[in-house]
FIKE-245509 format. One line per field, with one value per residue (C-alpha): residue number from 1; residue in three letters; chain; z negated, y negated, x. Coordinates in steps of 0.5 Angstrom, whole numbers, plus 500, padded with zeros to 3 digits. Each point is the difference from the previous one (the first is absolute). Layout:
# residues N
resi (NUM; ...)
resn (ALA; ...)
chain (A; ...)
zz (Z; ...)
yy (Y; ...)
xx (X; ...)
This chain:
# residues 300
resi (1; 2; 3; 4; 5; 6; 7; 8; 9; 10; 11; 12; 13; 14; 15; 16; 17; 18; 19; 20; 21; 22; 23; 24; 25; 26; 27; 28; 29; 30; 31; 32; 33; 34; 35; 36; 37; 38; 39; 40; 41; 42; 43; 44; 45; 46; 47; 48; 49; 50; 51; 52; 53; 54; 55; 56; 57; 58; 59; 60; 61; 62; 63; 64; 65; 66; 67; 68; 69; 70; 71; 72; 73; 74; 75; 76; 77; 78; 79; 80; 81; 82; 83; 84; 85; 86; 87; 88; 89; 90; 91; 92; 93; 94; 95; 96; 97; 98; 99; 100; 101; 102; 103; 104; 105; 106; 107; 108; 109; 110; 111; 112; 113; 114; 115; 116; 117; 118; 119; 120; 121; 122; 123; 124; 125; 126; 127; 128; 129; 130; 131; 132; 133; 134; 135; 136; 137; 138; 139; 140; 141; 142; 143; 144; 145; 146; 147; 148; 149; 150; 151; 152; 153; 154; 155; 156; 157; 158; 159; 160; 161; 162; 163; 164; 165; 166; 167; 168; 169; 170; 171; 172; 173; 174; 175; 176; 177; 178; 179; 180; 181; 182; 183; 184; 185; 186; 187; 188; 189; 190; 191; 192; 193; 194; 195; 196; 197; 198; 199; 200; 201; 202; 203; 204; 205; 206; 207; 208; 209; 210; 211; 212; 213; 214; 215; 216; 217; 218; 219; 220; 221; 222; 223; 224; 225; 226; 227; 228; 229; 230; 231; 232; 233; 234; 235; 236; 237; 238; 239; 240; 241; 242; 243; 244; 245; 246; 247; 248; 249; 250; 251; 252; 253; 254; 255; 256; 257; 258; 259; 260; 261; 262; 263; 264; 265; 266; 267; 268; 269; 270; 271; 272; 273; 274; 275; 276; 277; 278; 279; 280; 281; 282; 283; 284; 285; 286; 287; 288; 289; 290; 291; 292; 293; 294; 295; 296; 297; 298; 299; 300)
resn (MET; LEU; ALA; LEU; GLY; VAL; ASP; ILE; GLY; GLY; THR; ARG; THR; LYS; LEU; VAL; LEU; LEU; ARG; ASP; GLY; GLU; VAL; GLN; ALA; GLN; ALA; VAL; THR; SER; SER; TYR; VAL; LEU; PRO; THR; ALA; ALA; ASP; LEU; THR; ALA; ALA; ILE; ALA; ALA; ALA; ALA; GLU; GLY; TRP; ALA; LEU; ALA; THR; SER; GLY; VAL; ALA; ALA; VAL; GLY; LEU; CYS; LEU; PRO; GLY; LEU; VAL; GLU; GLN; ALA; ALA; ASP; GLY; PRO; ARG; LEU; ARG; LEU; SER; VAL; ASN; LEU; PRO; ALA; LEU; VAL; GLY; VAL; PRO; LEU; VAL; ALA; LEU; LEU; GLN; ARG; ALA; LEU; SER; VAL; PRO; ALA; GLY; PHE; PRO; LEU; HIS; THR; PHE; SER; ASP; ALA; ARG; ALA; ALA; ALA; THR; ASP; PHE; VAL; ALA; LEU; ARG; GLY; ASP; ALA; LEU; PRO; GLY; ARG; THR; LEU; ALA; LEU; SER; LEU; GLY; THR; GLY; VAL; GLY; ALA; ALA; VAL; LEU; ASP; ASP; GLY; VAL; PHE; LEU; GLY; ILE; THR; SER; ASP; GLY; ALA; SER; SER; GLY; HIS; ILE; GLY; GLN; MET; ASP; VAL; SER; VAL; SER; ALA; ASP; ARG; GLY; ARG; ILE; PRO; VAL; GLY; ARG; ASP; GLY; GLY; ALA; GLY; SER; LEU; GLU; ALA; TYR; ILE; GLY; ALA; PRO; ALA; LEU; ARG; ALA; TRP; TYR; GLY; PRO; ASP; LEU; GLN; ALA; ILE; LEU; PRO; ARG; LEU; THR; VAL; ASP; GLU; PRO; PRO; VAL; ALA; ALA; LEU; VAL; ARG; ALA; ILE; ARG; ILE; CYS; HIS; ALA; ILE; TYR; ARG; PRO; GLN; HIS; VAL; ALA; LEU; LEU; GLY; GLY; ILE; GLY; LEU; GLY; LEU; ARG; HIS; LEU; GLY; PRO; SER; LEU; HIS; GLN; SER; VAL; SER; ASP; ARG; LEU; THR; SER; LEU; ALA; ARG; PRO; GLY; TRP; SER; LEU; LEU; PHE; ALA; ASP; ASP; GLU; LEU; HIS; ALA; ALA; ARG; GLY; ALA; ALA; ARG; LEU; ALA; ALA; ARG; ALA; GLY; ARG; LEU; ALA; ARG)
chain (A; A; A; A; A; A; A; A; A; A; A; A; A; A; A; A; A; A; A; A; A; A; A; A; A; A; A; A; A; A; A; A; A; A; A; A; A; A; A; A; A; A; A; A; A; A; A; A; A; A; A; A; A; A; A; A; A; A; A; A; A; A; A; A; A; A; A; A; A; A; A; A; A; A; A; A; A; A; A; A; A; A; A; A; A; A; A; A; A; A; A; A; A; A; A; A; A; A; A; A; A; A; A; A; A; A; A; A; A; A; A; A; A; A; A; A; A; A; A; A; A; A; A; A; A; A; A; A; A; A; A; A; A; A; A; A; A; A; A; A; A; A; A; A; A; A; A; A; A; A; A; A; A; A; A; A; A; A; A; A; A; A; A; A; A; A; A; A; A; A; A; A; A; A; A; A; A; A; A; A; A; A; A; A; A; A; A; A; A; A; A; A; A; A; A; A; A; A; A; A; A; A; A; A; A; A; A; A; A; A; A; A; A; A; A; A; A; A; A; A; A; A; A; A; A; A; A; A; A; A; A; A; A; A; A; A; A; A; A; A; A; A; A; A; A; A; A; A; A; A; A; A; A; A; A; A; A; A; A; A; A; A; A; A; A; A; A; A; A; A; A; A; A; A; A; A; A; A; A; A; A; A; A; A; A; A; A; A; A; A; A; A; A; A; A; A; A; A; A; A)
zz (166; 506; 498; 504; 499; 502; 499; 502; 501; 502; 508; 501; 497; 499; 499; 498; 499; 496; 498; 494; 501; 508; 505; 504; 504; 500; 503; 500; 502; 505; 497; 497; 497; 494; 502; 498; 497; 507; 504; 495; 500; 508; 499; 496; 504; 506; 497; 497; 507; 502; 494; 499; 493; 496; 496; 496; 497; 498; 492; 498; 503; 498; 502; 500; 499; 501; 494; 493; 500; 495; 499; 502; 500; 507; 499; 501; 503; 501; 495; 503; 506; 503; 506; 502; 497; 504; 496; 493; 497; 506; 498; 502; 500; 505; 504; 500; 501; 507; 502; 499; 499; 494; 496; 494; 493; 502; 494; 502; 496; 501; 499; 501; 507; 496; 495; 506; 504; 495; 498; 507; 501; 493; 502; 507; 496; 494; 496; 504; 497; 493; 494; 501; 507; 501; 507; 503; 506; 505; 504; 501; 493; 495; 494; 496; 496; 495; 500; 494; 503; 504; 495; 501; 495; 499; 496; 501; 495; 505; 501; 508; 501; 498; 501; 505; 503; 506; 496; 497; 501; 504; 503; 503; 501; 496; 504; 498; 507; 503; 495; 504; 497; 500; 502; 492; 499; 497; 502; 501; 499; 504; 504; 502; 503; 503; 501; 507; 500; 497; 505; 506; 497; 500; 506; 505; 501; 503; 493; 504; 503; 494; 495; 504; 500; 493; 496; 492; 501; 502; 495; 500; 499; 495; 496; 500; 497; 495; 498; 500; 496; 495; 500; 498; 494; 498; 503; 500; 506; 503; 507; 503; 506; 505; 503; 505; 507; 498; 496; 505; 505; 495; 500; 504; 494; 496; 498; 500; 496; 495; 499; 500; 494; 497; 500; 492; 499; 492; 496; 499; 507; 500; 503; 507; 501; 507; 506; 504; 506; 502; 505; 503; 499; 498; 492; 497; 504; 499; 492; 500; 502; 495; 494; 502; 501; 493; 497; 503; 497; 493; 501; 501)
yy (720; 495; 495; 495; 498; 493; 499; 492; 500; 494; 501; 506; 502; 508; 503; 507; 503; 506; 505; 504; 499; 502; 495; 498; 494; 496; 493; 495; 493; 496; 497; 493; 495; 495; 501; 496; 503; 500; 503; 506; 501; 500; 505; 505; 499; 502; 506; 503; 499; 506; 504; 504; 497; 501; 494; 501; 506; 498; 501; 496; 496; 499; 494; 499; 493; 497; 495; 499; 501; 496; 502; 495; 500; 502; 505; 501; 494; 499; 496; 500; 503; 498; 504; 498; 493; 498; 506; 497; 498; 503; 505; 506; 504; 495; 501; 508; 499; 495; 505; 507; 499; 503; 499; 494; 503; 506; 502; 497; 502; 497; 503; 498; 503; 503; 504; 502; 503; 504; 503; 502; 503; 504; 502; 503; 504; 503; 505; 499; 494; 500; 496; 492; 497; 493; 497; 494; 497; 496; 496; 493; 499; 506; 503; 506; 505; 505; 506; 506; 506; 496; 495; 493; 496; 493; 496; 493; 496; 502; 507; 499; 500; 505; 494; 495; 504; 496; 494; 503; 497; 505; 495; 504; 494; 495; 495; 496; 497; 507; 502; 500; 496; 503; 497; 499; 496; 506; 501; 507; 503; 507; 497; 494; 506; 505; 497; 500; 492; 501; 506; 495; 495; 504; 504; 497; 501; 507; 504; 507; 499; 497; 506; 506; 496; 499; 503; 500; 495; 495; 495; 501; 508; 498; 496; 506; 505; 495; 499; 508; 501; 495; 503; 507; 496; 497; 505; 507; 503; 507; 497; 494; 498; 495; 498; 494; 499; 499; 506; 504; 497; 502; 507; 501; 498; 505; 504; 494; 496; 505; 501; 493; 499; 506; 498; 499; 499; 499; 507; 498; 502; 506; 506; 502; 494; 500; 494; 500; 496; 498; 504; 494; 493; 502; 502; 493; 500; 508; 499; 494; 504; 506; 495; 496; 507; 502; 494; 501; 507; 497; 495; 505)
xx (878; 502; 506; 503; 507; 503; 507; 501; 508; 504; 500; 495; 494; 498; 493; 498; 494; 500; 494; 501; 508; 500; 501; 494; 503; 507; 502; 506; 499; 504; 506; 499; 505; 497; 493; 494; 494; 496; 506; 500; 493; 500; 506; 497; 493; 504; 504; 493; 496; 498; 500; 494; 499; 494; 501; 494; 503; 506; 500; 507; 505; 507; 504; 508; 502; 507; 500; 497; 493; 495; 492; 495; 493; 499; 506; 507; 504; 508; 503; 507; 502; 507; 499; 493; 499; 494; 496; 501; 493; 496; 494; 502; 493; 498; 506; 499; 492; 502; 505; 497; 493; 499; 494; 500; 501; 505; 504; 507; 506; 507; 507; 507; 503; 505; 495; 496; 505; 504; 493; 499; 507; 500; 493; 502; 505; 496; 503; 507; 502; 499; 503; 501; 501; 502; 497; 504; 495; 505; 496; 499; 501; 503; 496; 500; 496; 501; 496; 500; 497; 496; 498; 502; 505; 498; 505; 498; 495; 494; 502; 500; 507; 506; 505; 501; 506; 500; 502; 506; 507; 504; 505; 506; 504; 504; 500; 494; 499; 499; 495; 493; 494; 493; 493; 499; 506; 504; 507; 503; 493; 499; 495; 505; 504; 496; 493; 498; 501; 507; 502; 497; 505; 506; 499; 495; 492; 500; 499; 499; 507; 503; 498; 503; 507; 501; 505; 501; 506; 495; 498; 493; 501; 505; 495; 495; 505; 502; 492; 499; 506; 497; 493; 503; 503; 493; 495; 504; 496; 500; 498; 502; 495; 501; 494; 497; 502; 508; 500; 498; 505; 505; 499; 507; 504; 497; 506; 505; 495; 499; 508; 501; 495; 503; 507; 502; 493; 498; 499; 493; 498; 496; 505; 497; 496; 497; 500; 494; 497; 493; 496; 497; 498; 493; 501; 498; 493; 499; 502; 495; 495; 502; 500; 493; 497; 503; 497; 493; 500; 502; 495; 494)
């Protein structure tokens, strides 16, 4: 089955074409900031230009969106998105048709980027990653997904989320004036500390230069440590994976981050838990394609 995965992020969109689980093509758009629907359409079209993409053969499309999704008569739309507000209410099926020339009536399945990324990360490791995995997707926003032997754990009323970990209050200062506020208005949230806009506010615009210099003593990483410690008490994972561009950029902190989380950690935490990091920034796009292909097979 030929499946397309599209991960619309807050600063870039990633696209992956899978045939029976094997990557046929992949692309990443140029960076953008608060784009309009027209800007995003043009960016996706430019990224996919030159693909040998037989769009008529695409059997399923998986789409990751940064925000709350609602189903309209013409397909999914964003109901709320603090990182891409100009996309709220935009017919996404029509946007993808314009950007990628996919035919009308193609099956579109929407997933959170956190779920899609976690799905791909675990799938790539197969039997090497048994039990419960908590995957934190760290990018423009912060999301989380829990998988039990590859099976998604949904705990919200719609079953679409394992919990909004990015909005959890992990304040690391007693001084209210020093507690950052996220774009959604939540003070002290993990996203307000370690989402890409937060890191740029803390340290400057160049994330590629910022991330290698971070230490476990910096407030954003201290907030991340607190979040992981809380998640050990709530979810009791065997594995914690840090995904997304920021997760990828924190690989150098692996041993010290694991040590900081483990220091006097609750006895509820599973002994021997592992801390893992993203392979690249395409986990969500690949995972969206995997999940769409799975949904397409079930619908037959």
